[in-house]
C-alpha atoms as an extended CHARMM CRD file, in Angstrom:
* protein
*
       298  EXT
         1         1  MET       CA              0.0000000000        0.0000000000        0.0000000000  PROA      1               0.0000000000
         2         2  ILE       CA              2.8330000000        2.4000000000        0.9070000000  PROA      2               0.0000000000
         3         3  GLN       CA              4.5770000000        1.6220000000       -2.3860000000  PROA      3               0.0000000000
         4         4  PHE       CA              1.3980000000        2.4760000000       -4.3120000000  PROA      4               0.0000000000
         5         5  ILE       CA              0.9540000000        5.7860000000       -2.4600000000  PROA      5               0.0000000000
         6         6  VAL       CA              4.5870000000        6.7010000000       -3.2150000000  PROA      6               0.0000000000
         7         7  PHE       CA              3.9720000000        5.8180000000       -6.8540000000  PROA      7               0.0000000000
         8         8  LEU       CA              0.8540000000        8.0380000000       -7.0310000000  PROA      8               0.0000000000
         9         9  LEU       CA              2.7550000000       10.9770000000       -5.5330000000  PROA      9               0.0000000000
        10        10  PHE       CA              5.5540000000       10.4300000000       -8.0150000000  PROA      10              0.0000000000
        11        11  ARG       CA              3.1230000000       10.3050000000      -10.9590000000  PROA      11              0.0000000000
        12        12  PHE       CA              1.5230000000       13.5560000000       -9.7870000000  PROA      12              0.0000000000
        13        13  PHE       CA              4.9570000000       15.1630000000       -9.6450000000  PROA      13              0.0000000000
        14        14  VAL       CA              5.7310000000       13.8830000000      -13.1570000000  PROA      14              0.0000000000
        15        15  LEU       CA              2.4980000000       15.4450000000      -14.4660000000  PROA      15              0.0000000000
        16        16  ILE       CA              3.2490000000       18.8170000000      -12.8490000000  PROA      16              0.0000000000
        17        17  ILE       CA              6.8510000000       18.9880000000      -14.1350000000  PROA      17              0.0000000000
        18        18  GLY       CA              5.7690000000       17.6740000000      -17.5220000000  PROA      18              0.0000000000
        19        19  TRP       CA              3.3250000000       20.5730000000      -17.8640000000  PROA      19              0.0000000000
        20        20  MET       CA              5.9750000000       23.2140000000      -17.1080000000  PROA      20              0.0000000000
        21        21  PRO       CA              7.9660000000       24.9090000000      -19.9050000000  PROA      21              0.0000000000
        22        22  PHE       CA             11.7330000000       24.7120000000      -19.4610000000  PROA      22              0.0000000000
        23        23  ARG       CA             11.9940000000       28.4090000000      -18.5870000000  PROA      23              0.0000000000
        24        24  LEU       CA              9.7640000000       27.8040000000      -15.5720000000  PROA      24              0.0000000000
        25        25  ILE       CA             11.5770000000       24.5740000000      -14.6820000000  PROA      25              0.0000000000
        26        26  TYR       CA             14.9100000000       26.3880000000      -14.4780000000  PROA      26              0.0000000000
        27        27  TRP       CA             13.3430000000       29.1570000000      -12.3990000000  PROA      27              0.0000000000
        28        28  VAL       CA             12.1300000000       26.4650000000       -9.9710000000  PROA      28              0.0000000000
        29        29  SER       CA             15.6070000000       24.9130000000      -10.0650000000  PROA      29              0.0000000000
        30        30  ASP       CA             17.2350000000       28.2250000000       -9.1090000000  PROA      30              0.0000000000
        31        31  CYS       CA             14.7620000000       28.6470000000       -6.2400000000  PROA      31              0.0000000000
        32        32  LEU       CA             15.4210000000       25.1360000000       -4.9170000000  PROA      32              0.0000000000
        33        33  TYR       CA             19.1520000000       25.7620000000       -5.0500000000  PROA      33              0.0000000000
        34        34  TYR       CA             19.0600000000       29.0670000000       -3.1590000000  PROA      34              0.0000000000
        35        35  LEU       CA             16.3390000000       28.0570000000       -0.6800000000  PROA      35              0.0000000000
        36        36  ILE       CA             17.3990000000       24.4610000000        0.0660000000  PROA      36              0.0000000000
        37        37  LEU       CA             20.7560000000       23.2410000000       -1.2320000000  PROA      37              0.0000000000
        38        38  LYS       CA             22.7800000000       26.3580000000       -0.4850000000  PROA      38              0.0000000000
        39        39  PRO       CA             21.6590000000       26.7820000000        3.1460000000  PROA      39              0.0000000000
        40        40  PHE       CA             21.3080000000       23.0150000000        3.7530000000  PROA      40              0.0000000000
        41        41  PRO       CA             24.0450000000       21.4060000000        1.6250000000  PROA      41              0.0000000000
        42        42  TYR       CA             23.3660000000       17.7930000000        0.6380000000  PROA      42              0.0000000000
        43        43  ARG       CA             26.1420000000       15.3200000000        1.5710000000  PROA      43              0.0000000000
        44        44  ASP       CA             28.4210000000       18.2880000000        2.1750000000  PROA      44              0.0000000000
        45        45  ARG       CA             31.3090000000       16.3810000000        3.7590000000  PROA      45              0.0000000000
        46        46  ILE       CA             31.4880000000       13.6640000000        1.0940000000  PROA      46              0.0000000000
        47        47  ILE       CA             31.2610000000       16.0990000000       -1.8090000000  PROA      47              0.0000000000
        48        48  LYS       CA             33.9560000000       18.4040000000       -0.4130000000  PROA      48              0.0000000000
        49        49  LYS       CA             36.2500000000       15.4390000000        0.2410000000  PROA      49              0.0000000000
        50        50  ASN       CA             35.7030000000       13.9730000000       -3.2300000000  PROA      50              0.0000000000
        51        51  ILE       CA             36.3880000000       17.2650000000       -5.0090000000  PROA      51              0.0000000000
        52        52  SER       CA             39.4070000000       18.2500000000       -2.9200000000  PROA      52              0.0000000000
        53        53  LEU       CA             41.1000000000       14.8610000000       -3.3570000000  PROA      53              0.0000000000
        54        54  SER       CA             40.2900000000       14.7550000000       -7.0720000000  PROA      54              0.0000000000
        55        55  PHE       CA             41.6830000000       18.2660000000       -7.6050000000  PROA      55              0.0000000000
        56        56  PRO       CA             44.5900000000       18.4720000000       -5.1310000000  PROA      56              0.0000000000
        57        57  ASN       CA             45.6650000000       21.8720000000       -6.4850000000  PROA      57              0.0000000000
        58        58  TYR       CA             42.3160000000       23.4680000000       -5.6450000000  PROA      58              0.0000000000
        59        59  THR       CA             42.1600000000       25.9970000000       -2.8460000000  PROA      59              0.0000000000
        60        60  ASP       CA             39.3130000000       25.8280000000       -0.3210000000  PROA      60              0.0000000000
        61        61  GLN       CA             37.5560000000       28.5650000000       -2.2750000000  PROA      61              0.0000000000
        62        62  GLN       CA             37.8560000000       26.6340000000       -5.5370000000  PROA      62              0.0000000000
        63        63  VAL       CA             36.5110000000       23.4860000000       -3.8860000000  PROA      63              0.0000000000
        64        64  GLN       CA             33.5220000000       25.4430000000       -2.5750000000  PROA      64              0.0000000000
        65        65  LEU       CA             32.9080000000       27.0070000000       -5.9850000000  PROA      65              0.0000000000
        66        66  ALA       CA             33.0050000000       23.5780000000       -7.6710000000  PROA      66              0.0000000000
        67        67  GLN       CA             30.6070000000       22.2210000000       -5.0530000000  PROA      67              0.0000000000
        68        68  ASN       CA             28.1630000000       25.0960000000       -5.6220000000  PROA      68              0.0000000000
        69        69  LYS       CA             28.2400000000       24.5520000000       -9.4000000000  PROA      69              0.0000000000
        70        70  PHE       CA             27.5840000000       20.8540000000       -8.8520000000  PROA      70              0.0000000000
        71        71  TYR       CA             24.6110000000       21.6170000000       -6.5870000000  PROA      71              0.0000000000
        72        72  ARG       CA             23.1070000000       23.9190000000       -9.1950000000  PROA      72              0.0000000000
        73        73  TYR       CA             23.4350000000       21.2520000000      -11.8430000000  PROA      73              0.0000000000
        74        74  LEU       CA             22.1580000000       18.5190000000       -9.5220000000  PROA      74              0.0000000000
        75        75  VAL       CA             18.8080000000       20.3130000000       -9.2100000000  PROA      75              0.0000000000
        76        76  ASP       CA             18.7000000000       20.8530000000      -12.9870000000  PROA      76              0.0000000000
        77        77  LEU       CA             19.4290000000       17.1600000000      -13.5450000000  PROA      77              0.0000000000
        78        78  PHE       CA             16.7010000000       16.0720000000      -11.1520000000  PROA      78              0.0000000000
        79        79  LEU       CA             14.0400000000       18.2580000000      -12.7820000000  PROA      79              0.0000000000
        80        80  GLU       CA             15.1980000000       17.5040000000      -16.3380000000  PROA      80              0.0000000000
        81        81  SER       CA             15.0480000000       13.7640000000      -15.5920000000  PROA      81              0.0000000000
        82        82  ILE       CA             11.4200000000       14.1740000000      -14.5240000000  PROA      82              0.0000000000
        83        83  LYS       CA             10.5660000000       16.4380000000      -17.4630000000  PROA      83              0.0000000000
        84        84  VAL       CA             11.9620000000       13.9850000000      -20.0290000000  PROA      84              0.0000000000
        85        85  MET       CA              9.3050000000       11.4420000000      -19.0510000000  PROA      85              0.0000000000
        86        86  SER       CA              6.7050000000       13.6710000000      -20.7290000000  PROA      86              0.0000000000
        87        87  MET       CA              8.7940000000       14.7730000000      -23.7230000000  PROA      87              0.0000000000
        88        88  ASN       CA              8.3780000000       13.4610000000      -27.2540000000  PROA      88              0.0000000000
        89        89  LYS       CA             11.1640000000       12.2800000000      -29.5400000000  PROA      89              0.0000000000
        90        90  ASP       CA             11.6640000000       15.6040000000      -31.3440000000  PROA      90              0.0000000000
        91        91  GLU       CA             11.8600000000       17.5650000000      -28.0820000000  PROA      91              0.0000000000
        92        92  ILE       CA             14.5670000000       15.2700000000      -26.7250000000  PROA      92              0.0000000000
        93        93  LEU       CA             16.5630000000       15.2060000000      -29.9720000000  PROA      93              0.0000000000
        94        94  GLU       CA             16.5380000000       19.0110000000      -29.9890000000  PROA      94              0.0000000000
        95        95  ARG       CA             18.2620000000       19.0370000000      -26.6070000000  PROA      95              0.0000000000
        96        96  MET       CA             20.7080000000       16.1550000000      -27.1060000000  PROA      96              0.0000000000
        97        97  VAL       CA             22.5290000000       16.2180000000      -30.4280000000  PROA      97              0.0000000000
        98        98  VAL       CA             25.0350000000       13.7680000000      -31.8930000000  PROA      98              0.0000000000
        99        99  LEU       CA             28.3640000000       15.3380000000      -32.8120000000  PROA      99              0.0000000000
       100       100  ASP       CA             29.9400000000       12.1420000000      -34.1280000000  PROA      100             0.0000000000
       101       101  ASP       CA             28.5970000000        8.6060000000      -34.5370000000  PROA      101             0.0000000000
       102       102  GLU       CA             30.9590000000        7.5780000000      -37.3450000000  PROA      102             0.0000000000
       103       103  VAL       CA             32.5280000000        4.9620000000      -35.0610000000  PROA      103             0.0000000000
       104       104  MET       CA             29.1700000000        3.2370000000      -34.5760000000  PROA      104             0.0000000000
       105       105  VAL       CA             28.3750000000        3.3210000000      -38.2960000000  PROA      105             0.0000000000
       106       106  GLN       CA             31.7510000000        1.7600000000      -39.1340000000  PROA      106             0.0000000000
       107       107  LEU       CA             31.3810000000       -1.0140000000      -36.5570000000  PROA      107             0.0000000000
       108       108  PHE       CA             27.8680000000       -1.7700000000      -37.7530000000  PROA      108             0.0000000000
       109       109  ASN       CA             29.1260000000       -2.0540000000      -41.3310000000  PROA      109             0.0000000000
       110       110  GLU       CA             31.6690000000       -4.5770000000      -40.0320000000  PROA      110             0.0000000000
       111       111  LYS       CA             28.7900000000       -6.5600000000      -38.4460000000  PROA      111             0.0000000000
       112       112  LYS       CA             30.2110000000       -6.1260000000      -34.9400000000  PROA      112             0.0000000000
       113       113  ASN       CA             28.2480000000       -6.1910000000      -31.7060000000  PROA      113             0.0000000000
       114       114  VAL       CA             29.3410000000       -3.3510000000      -29.4570000000  PROA      114             0.0000000000
       115       115  VAL       CA             29.6760000000       -2.6490000000      -25.7510000000  PROA      115             0.0000000000
       116       116  VAL       CA             29.1370000000        1.0700000000      -25.0800000000  PROA      116             0.0000000000
       117       117  VAL       CA             30.2590000000        2.4550000000      -21.7160000000  PROA      117             0.0000000000
       118       118  LEU       CA             29.5440000000        5.7970000000      -20.0810000000  PROA      118             0.0000000000
       119       119  GLY       CA             29.5960000000        7.3900000000      -16.6540000000  PROA      119             0.0000000000
       120       120  HSD       CA             27.1760000000        9.2970000000      -14.4300000000  PROA      120             0.0000000000
       121       121  TYR       CA             28.0370000000       12.4720000000      -16.2800000000  PROA      121             0.0000000000
       122       122  GLY       CA             25.5680000000       14.9270000000      -17.7760000000  PROA      122             0.0000000000
       123       123  ASN       CA             21.9840000000       13.8820000000      -18.3540000000  PROA      123             0.0000000000
       124       124  PHE       CA             22.1520000000       10.1060000000      -18.7630000000  PROA      124             0.0000000000
       125       125  GLU       CA             18.3260000000        9.9130000000      -18.6070000000  PROA      125             0.0000000000
       126       126  TYR       CA             18.0420000000       11.7810000000      -21.9180000000  PROA      126             0.0000000000
       127       127  PHE       CA             20.4300000000        9.5770000000      -23.8430000000  PROA      127             0.0000000000
       128       128  GLY       CA             18.6930000000        6.2870000000      -23.0320000000  PROA      128             0.0000000000
       129       129  ARG       CA             15.4700000000        7.4160000000      -24.6270000000  PROA      129             0.0000000000
       130       130  ILE       CA             16.9700000000        8.6210000000      -27.8960000000  PROA      130             0.0000000000
       131       131  LEU       CA             19.3610000000        5.7370000000      -28.6150000000  PROA      131             0.0000000000
       132       132  PRO       CA             17.0160000000        4.1650000000      -31.1860000000  PROA      132             0.0000000000
       133       133  PHE       CA             17.3750000000        7.4090000000      -33.1850000000  PROA      133             0.0000000000
       134       134  VAL       CA             21.1200000000        7.9010000000      -32.6250000000  PROA      134             0.0000000000
       135       135  ALA       CA             22.9220000000        4.6020000000      -33.2040000000  PROA      135             0.0000000000
       136       136  ASN       CA             19.8180000000        3.5260000000      -35.0500000000  PROA      136             0.0000000000
       137       137  GLN       CA             21.5430000000        0.8070000000      -37.0480000000  PROA      137             0.0000000000
       138       138  TYR       CA             21.8310000000       -1.1770000000      -33.8320000000  PROA      138             0.0000000000
       139       139  LYS       CA             19.3180000000       -2.7610000000      -31.5090000000  PROA      139             0.0000000000
       140       140  SER       CA             19.9460000000       -0.7690000000      -28.3170000000  PROA      140             0.0000000000
       141       141  CYS       CA             20.0510000000       -2.6830000000      -25.0490000000  PROA      141             0.0000000000
       142       142  ILE       CA             20.6590000000       -0.8440000000      -21.7440000000  PROA      142             0.0000000000
       143       143  SER       CA             21.6120000000       -2.5910000000      -18.4980000000  PROA      143             0.0000000000
       144       144  TYR       CA             19.8110000000       -1.2360000000      -15.4200000000  PROA      144             0.0000000000
       145       145  GLN       CA             19.1540000000       -1.8580000000      -11.7420000000  PROA      145             0.0000000000
       146       146  LEU       CA             15.6520000000       -2.8900000000      -10.6800000000  PROA      146             0.0000000000
       147       147  ILE       CA             13.7250000000       -0.4020000000       -8.5130000000  PROA      147             0.0000000000
       148       148  LYS       CA             12.3890000000       -1.9960000000       -5.3320000000  PROA      148             0.0000000000
       149       149  ASN       CA              9.0090000000       -0.2770000000       -5.6680000000  PROA      149             0.0000000000
       150       150  LYS       CA              7.1880000000       -2.5000000000       -8.1900000000  PROA      150             0.0000000000
       151       151  TYR       CA              4.8450000000        0.2500000000       -9.3870000000  PROA      151             0.0000000000
       152       152  LEU       CA              7.7020000000        2.6830000000       -9.9440000000  PROA      152             0.0000000000
       153       153  ASN       CA              9.8040000000        0.0020000000      -11.6320000000  PROA      153             0.0000000000
       154       154  ASP       CA              7.0130000000       -0.8910000000      -14.0790000000  PROA      154             0.0000000000
       155       155  PHE       CA              6.3450000000        2.7760000000      -14.8840000000  PROA      155             0.0000000000
       156       156  MET       CA             10.0240000000        3.6050000000      -15.4080000000  PROA      156             0.0000000000
       157       157  PHE       CA             10.5470000000        0.5120000000      -17.5530000000  PROA      157             0.0000000000
       158       158  LYS       CA              7.6660000000        1.4450000000      -19.8840000000  PROA      158             0.0000000000
       159       159  ASN       CA              8.7170000000        5.0950000000      -20.0220000000  PROA      159             0.0000000000
       160       160  ARG       CA             12.3840000000        4.3950000000      -20.7530000000  PROA      160             0.0000000000
       161       161  THR       CA             11.5650000000        1.9010000000      -23.5100000000  PROA      161             0.0000000000
       162       162  LYS       CA              8.7100000000        3.8000000000      -25.2060000000  PROA      162             0.0000000000
       163       163  PHE       CA             10.8940000000        4.8650000000      -28.1520000000  PROA      163             0.0000000000
       164       164  GLY       CA             12.2960000000        1.3890000000      -28.8260000000  PROA      164             0.0000000000
       165       165  ALA       CA             15.3230000000        0.8270000000      -26.5790000000  PROA      165             0.0000000000
       166       166  ASP       CA             15.4850000000       -2.3810000000      -24.5320000000  PROA      166             0.0000000000
       167       167  LEU       CA             16.2050000000       -2.4860000000      -20.8020000000  PROA      167             0.0000000000
       168       168  ILE       CA             17.7240000000       -5.6020000000      -19.2780000000  PROA      168             0.0000000000
       169       169  SER       CA             18.3320000000       -5.9630000000      -15.5690000000  PROA      169             0.0000000000
       170       170  VAL       CA             21.9430000000       -6.6480000000      -14.6440000000  PROA      170             0.0000000000
       171       171  LYS       CA             20.5790000000       -9.7810000000      -12.9580000000  PROA      171             0.0000000000
       172       172  GLU       CA             19.2310000000      -11.1050000000      -16.2690000000  PROA      172             0.0000000000
       173       173  VAL       CA             22.7010000000      -12.0870000000      -17.4470000000  PROA      173             0.0000000000
       174       174  LYS       CA             21.5560000000      -15.0770000000      -19.5050000000  PROA      174             0.0000000000
       175       175  GLU       CA             19.1250000000      -12.9790000000      -21.5250000000  PROA      175             0.0000000000
       176       176  MET       CA             21.8450000000      -10.4060000000      -22.1110000000  PROA      176             0.0000000000
       177       177  PHE       CA             24.1540000000      -13.1330000000      -23.3880000000  PROA      177             0.0000000000
       178       178  ASP       CA             21.4270000000      -14.5920000000      -25.6230000000  PROA      178             0.0000000000
       179       179  ARG       CA             20.9960000000      -11.2110000000      -27.3370000000  PROA      179             0.0000000000
       180       180  GLN       CA             24.6030000000      -11.3560000000      -28.5410000000  PROA      180             0.0000000000
       181       181  LYS       CA             23.9430000000      -14.6500000000      -30.3420000000  PROA      181             0.0000000000
       182       182  SER       CA             20.7170000000      -13.5840000000      -32.0110000000  PROA      182             0.0000000000
       183       183  GLY       CA             22.3160000000      -12.5280000000      -35.2980000000  PROA      183             0.0000000000
       184       184  VAL       CA             20.9040000000       -8.9930000000      -34.9910000000  PROA      184             0.0000000000
       185       185  PRO       CA             23.6730000000       -6.4270000000      -34.2930000000  PROA      185             0.0000000000
       186       186  VAL       CA             23.3240000000       -5.2560000000      -30.6900000000  PROA      186             0.0000000000
       187       187  ALA       CA             24.8120000000       -2.2860000000      -28.8250000000  PROA      187             0.0000000000
       188       188  THR       CA             24.7860000000       -3.0030000000      -25.0900000000  PROA      188             0.0000000000
       189       189  TYR       CA             25.1200000000        0.0760000000      -22.8710000000  PROA      189             0.0000000000
       190       190  PHE       CA             26.6620000000        0.0540000000      -19.3860000000  PROA      190             0.0000000000
       191       191  ILE       CA             27.0700000000        2.8610000000      -16.8690000000  PROA      191             0.0000000000
       192       192  MET       CA             30.4230000000        1.8190000000      -15.4910000000  PROA      192             0.0000000000
       193       193  ASP       CA             31.3940000000        4.2310000000      -12.6950000000  PROA      193             0.0000000000
       194       194  GLN       CA             29.3160000000        2.7290000000       -9.8800000000  PROA      194             0.0000000000
       195       195  VAL       CA             31.0790000000        1.6310000000       -6.6920000000  PROA      195             0.0000000000
       196       196  PRO       CA             31.7610000000       -2.1360000000       -6.9200000000  PROA      196             0.0000000000
       197       197  GLY       CA             29.8260000000       -4.1790000000       -4.3890000000  PROA      197             0.0000000000
       198       198  ALA       CA             32.7610000000       -6.4580000000       -3.5290000000  PROA      198             0.0000000000
       199       199  PRO       CA             35.8260000000       -4.4780000000       -4.6510000000  PROA      199             0.0000000000
       200       200  HSD       CA             38.3970000000       -6.8090000000       -3.1000000000  PROA      200             0.0000000000
       201       201  GLN       CA             37.0560000000       -9.7420000000       -5.1010000000  PROA      201             0.0000000000
       202       202  SER       CA             35.9210000000       -8.4740000000       -8.4670000000  PROA      202             0.0000000000
       203       203  ALA       CA             37.1460000000       -4.9310000000       -9.1270000000  PROA      203             0.0000000000
       204       204  HSD       CA             40.2160000000       -3.6190000000      -10.8870000000  PROA      204             0.0000000000
       205       205  TRP       CA             42.1990000000       -1.0990000000       -8.8280000000  PROA      205             0.0000000000
       206       206  MET       CA             43.7010000000        1.9010000000      -10.6050000000  PROA      206             0.0000000000
       207       207  GLU       CA             44.4600000000        5.5850000000      -10.1230000000  PROA      207             0.0000000000
       208       208  PHE       CA             41.4450000000        7.6610000000      -11.1200000000  PROA      208             0.0000000000
       209       209  MET       CA             41.0880000000       11.3630000000      -10.3390000000  PROA      209             0.0000000000
       210       210  HSD       CA             44.3300000000       11.1870000000       -8.2950000000  PROA      210             0.0000000000
       211       211  GLN       CA             42.9240000000        8.4590000000       -6.0460000000  PROA      211             0.0000000000
       212       212  ASP       CA             43.3170000000        4.6930000000       -5.7170000000  PROA      212             0.0000000000
       213       213  THR       CA             39.9650000000        3.5170000000       -7.0600000000  PROA      213             0.0000000000
       214       214  PRO       CA             38.1890000000        0.1610000000       -7.3950000000  PROA      214             0.0000000000
       215       215  VAL       CA             36.5870000000        0.0140000000      -10.8330000000  PROA      215             0.0000000000
       216       216  ILE       CA             33.9140000000       -2.2900000000      -12.2300000000  PROA      216             0.0000000000
       217       217  ASN       CA             35.3700000000       -4.3950000000      -15.0380000000  PROA      217             0.0000000000
       218       218  GLY       CA             32.1480000000       -6.1920000000      -15.9910000000  PROA      218             0.0000000000
       219       219  PRO       CA             31.7390000000       -4.3900000000      -19.3590000000  PROA      219             0.0000000000
       220       220  GLU       CA             35.2590000000       -5.4320000000      -20.3740000000  PROA      220             0.0000000000
       221       221  LYS       CA             34.6000000000       -9.0590000000      -19.4250000000  PROA      221             0.0000000000
       222       222  PHE       CA             31.2710000000       -8.9740000000      -21.2480000000  PROA      222             0.0000000000
       223       223  GLY       CA             32.9230000000       -7.6180000000      -24.4040000000  PROA      223             0.0000000000
       224       224  ALA       CA             35.7950000000      -10.1190000000      -24.2290000000  PROA      224             0.0000000000
       225       225  ARG       CA             33.4410000000      -13.0750000000      -23.8420000000  PROA      225             0.0000000000
       226       226  PHE       CA             31.7180000000      -12.2560000000      -27.1430000000  PROA      226             0.0000000000
       227       227  ASN       CA             34.6850000000      -10.7240000000      -29.0260000000  PROA      227             0.0000000000
       228       228  GLN       CA             32.9620000000       -7.3510000000      -29.0710000000  PROA      228             0.0000000000
       229       229  ALA       CA             34.1850000000       -3.8820000000      -29.8420000000  PROA      229             0.0000000000
       230       230  VAL       CA             34.0880000000       -1.4040000000      -26.9450000000  PROA      230             0.0000000000
       231       231  VAL       CA             33.1440000000        2.2540000000      -27.3310000000  PROA      231             0.0000000000
       232       232  PHE       CA             33.0480000000        5.1130000000      -24.8270000000  PROA      232             0.0000000000
       233       233  LEU       CA             30.0690000000        7.4720000000      -25.0620000000  PROA      233             0.0000000000
       234       234  GLU       CA             31.0340000000       11.0430000000      -24.1550000000  PROA      234             0.0000000000
       235       235  ILE       CA             28.2170000000       13.2940000000      -22.9840000000  PROA      235             0.0000000000
       236       236  ASP       CA             29.0510000000       16.9840000000      -22.9790000000  PROA      236             0.0000000000
       237       237  VAL       CA             27.0450000000       19.9860000000      -21.7880000000  PROA      237             0.0000000000
       238       238  ILE       CA             26.6670000000       22.6070000000      -24.5130000000  PROA      238             0.0000000000
       239       239  LYS       CA             24.6400000000       25.0060000000      -22.3890000000  PROA      239             0.0000000000
       240       240  ARG       CA             21.9290000000       24.7440000000      -19.7550000000  PROA      240             0.0000000000
       241       241  GLY       CA             19.5620000000       21.9660000000      -20.8180000000  PROA      241             0.0000000000
       242       242  TYR       CA             21.4380000000       21.1040000000      -24.0330000000  PROA      242             0.0000000000
       243       243  TYR       CA             23.8440000000       18.1910000000      -24.5020000000  PROA      243             0.0000000000
       244       244  SER       CA             25.9870000000       16.5190000000      -27.1390000000  PROA      244             0.0000000000
       245       245  LEU       CA             27.0090000000       12.9130000000      -27.7290000000  PROA      245             0.0000000000
       246       246  LYS       CA             30.2530000000       11.6430000000      -29.1930000000  PROA      246             0.0000000000
       247       247  PHE       CA             31.3720000000        8.0210000000      -29.5780000000  PROA      247             0.0000000000
       248       248  HSD       CA             35.0500000000        7.0700000000      -29.0660000000  PROA      248             0.0000000000
       249       249  LYS       CA             36.3270000000        3.6110000000      -30.0060000000  PROA      249             0.0000000000
       250       250  ILE       CA             38.4520000000        1.8840000000      -27.3730000000  PROA      250             0.0000000000
       251       251  CYS       CA             39.0430000000       -1.3730000000      -29.2450000000  PROA      251             0.0000000000
       252       252  ASP       CA             37.7270000000       -3.5630000000      -32.0600000000  PROA      252             0.0000000000
       253       253  ASP       CA             37.7600000000       -6.7680000000      -30.0110000000  PROA      253             0.0000000000
       254       254  ALA       CA             38.0170000000       -6.7670000000      -26.2120000000  PROA      254             0.0000000000
       255       255  SER       CA             39.1930000000      -10.4000000000      -26.1590000000  PROA      255             0.0000000000
       256       256  LYS       CA             42.4170000000       -9.4160000000      -27.9590000000  PROA      256             0.0000000000
       257       257  GLU       CA             43.4390000000       -6.7260000000      -25.4660000000  PROA      257             0.0000000000
       258       258  LYS       CA             45.5300000000       -7.1240000000      -22.3330000000  PROA      258             0.0000000000
       259       259  ALA       CA             43.6160000000       -7.5920000000      -19.0970000000  PROA      259             0.0000000000
       260       260  ASN       CA             42.1580000000       -4.3160000000      -17.7710000000  PROA      260             0.0000000000
       261       261  PHE       CA             43.2440000000       -2.2900000000      -20.8160000000  PROA      261             0.0000000000
       262       262  VAL       CA             39.6220000000       -1.5940000000      -21.7990000000  PROA      262             0.0000000000
       263       263  THR       CA             38.6040000000       -0.7820000000      -18.2160000000  PROA      263             0.0000000000
       264       264  GLU       CA             41.4500000000        1.7020000000      -17.7980000000  PROA      264             0.0000000000
       265       265  GLN       CA             40.8020000000        3.3650000000      -21.1420000000  PROA      265             0.0000000000
       266       266  GLN       CA             37.1180000000        3.9270000000      -20.4040000000  PROA      266             0.0000000000
       267       267  MET       CA             37.9850000000        5.5260000000      -17.0780000000  PROA      267             0.0000000000
       268       268  ARG       CA             40.5450000000        7.7930000000      -18.7530000000  PROA      268             0.0000000000
       269       269  PHE       CA             37.8970000000        9.0710000000      -21.1730000000  PROA      269             0.0000000000
       270       270  LEU       CA             35.5620000000        9.7860000000      -18.2430000000  PROA      270             0.0000000000
       271       271  GLU       CA             38.3860000000       11.4450000000      -16.3140000000  PROA      271             0.0000000000
       272       272  LYS       CA             38.9970000000       13.8760000000      -19.1840000000  PROA      272             0.0000000000
       273       273  SER       CA             35.3330000000       14.9080000000      -19.1840000000  PROA      273             0.0000000000
       274       274  ILE       CA             35.3660000000       15.4820000000      -15.4230000000  PROA      274             0.0000000000
       275       275  GLU       CA             38.5910000000       17.4960000000      -15.4780000000  PROA      275             0.0000000000
       276       276  LYS       CA             37.2330000000       19.6830000000      -18.2890000000  PROA      276             0.0000000000
       277       277  LYS       CA             33.8300000000       20.3840000000      -16.6870000000  PROA      277             0.0000000000
       278       278  PRO       CA             33.6860000000       19.0480000000      -13.0940000000  PROA      278             0.0000000000
       279       279  ALA       CA             30.1670000000       20.2790000000      -12.2650000000  PROA      279             0.0000000000
       280       280  TYR       CA             28.3940000000       17.6220000000      -14.3250000000  PROA      280             0.0000000000
       281       281  TRP       CA             29.6140000000       14.4580000000      -12.5700000000  PROA      281             0.0000000000
       282       282  LEU       CA             27.8060000000       12.9560000000       -9.5560000000  PROA      282             0.0000000000
       283       283  TRP       CA             30.1670000000       13.9780000000       -6.7580000000  PROA      283             0.0000000000
       284       284  SER       CA             27.6010000000       13.0030000000       -4.1110000000  PROA      284             0.0000000000
       285       285  HSD       CA             28.3010000000        9.2780000000       -4.5270000000  PROA      285             0.0000000000
       286       286  ASN       CA             30.7190000000        7.9450000000       -1.9250000000  PROA      286             0.0000000000
       287       287  ARG       CA             32.9270000000        6.3740000000       -4.5970000000  PROA      287             0.0000000000
       288       288  TRP       CA             36.0960000000        6.1450000000       -2.5350000000  PROA      288             0.0000000000
       289       289  LYS       CA             34.6880000000        4.5100000000        0.5860000000  PROA      289             0.0000000000
       290       290  HSD       CA             36.7410000000        1.3390000000        0.0030000000  PROA      290             0.0000000000
       291       291  LYS       CA             40.4840000000        1.0570000000        0.5200000000  PROA      291             0.0000000000
       292       292  ARG       CA             42.7520000000       -1.4450000000       -1.1470000000  PROA      292             0.0000000000
       293       293  LYS       CA             44.0010000000       -4.2520000000        1.0660000000  PROA      293             0.0000000000
       294       294  VAL       CA             47.7420000000       -4.0950000000        1.6570000000  PROA      294             0.0000000000
       295       295  HSD       CA             48.4850000000       -7.4440000000        0.0190000000  PROA      295             0.0000000000
       296       296  GLU       CA             46.5710000000       -6.5950000000       -3.1790000000  PROA      296             0.0000000000
       297       297  SER       CA             48.6700000000       -5.8060000000       -6.2050000000  PROA      297             0.0000000000
       298       298  THR       CA             47.8860000000       -3.4060000000       -9.0190000000  PROA      298             0.0000000000
């Protein structure tokens, strides 16, 4: 019953935000920032620590400025991610443009299945909905985590797939594998900068943003198992509410690369985006909560 009430409140919120024009949405965003996030900073300690360790040359003032810019974007991202649920294809494509998809076209012409990796950078809710119109040669398949609230999960699944992309839970590994053998070229998308659940057993440790970091290497293993190419999807922020996509090839066949080469390359691409425009990465995640055990080697 509680889950259903939460779902109804969420649907009401979606209807209200969906009705608003973007000019009003960004006015609301500015109000929320000045009235809530600035006086009552969300996860203040974690965000400050993450930024200061990632940018060791920053002064305290620069760290605070970066944190404020992140907060402003965080509210934008939240409201945009609600608004997109009511947007049509043309409205989304107007706000997220493809700068370069030549890599995807070439790989499709070579009849290659592709693993596409990206981070929690920019508006990742937009991109999932427009994939059928971007790399439209491919059948798009996006890995995702189930939402515990059944009503919310069902609604989000239908909304995220309404333009033709497929969602497959990370727990449905067999189905994901079966897609690769179907004969239809598939692009499987992974968000790869989550904190590993058991970093001392499954993660690859590397330096990322000046810190010793456990990194998920599942996309690399997935690509190597099926001899797939691996591509990094760069999301950039053009201006408020407008984004661009660019595909960068990491390798033609993950099975032919040295262990962890693909994983390290994808993190380097993400690192460049963060260093260029820090505000648009999710600094509020406690990504460096784990420490490497002394006996573990690089």
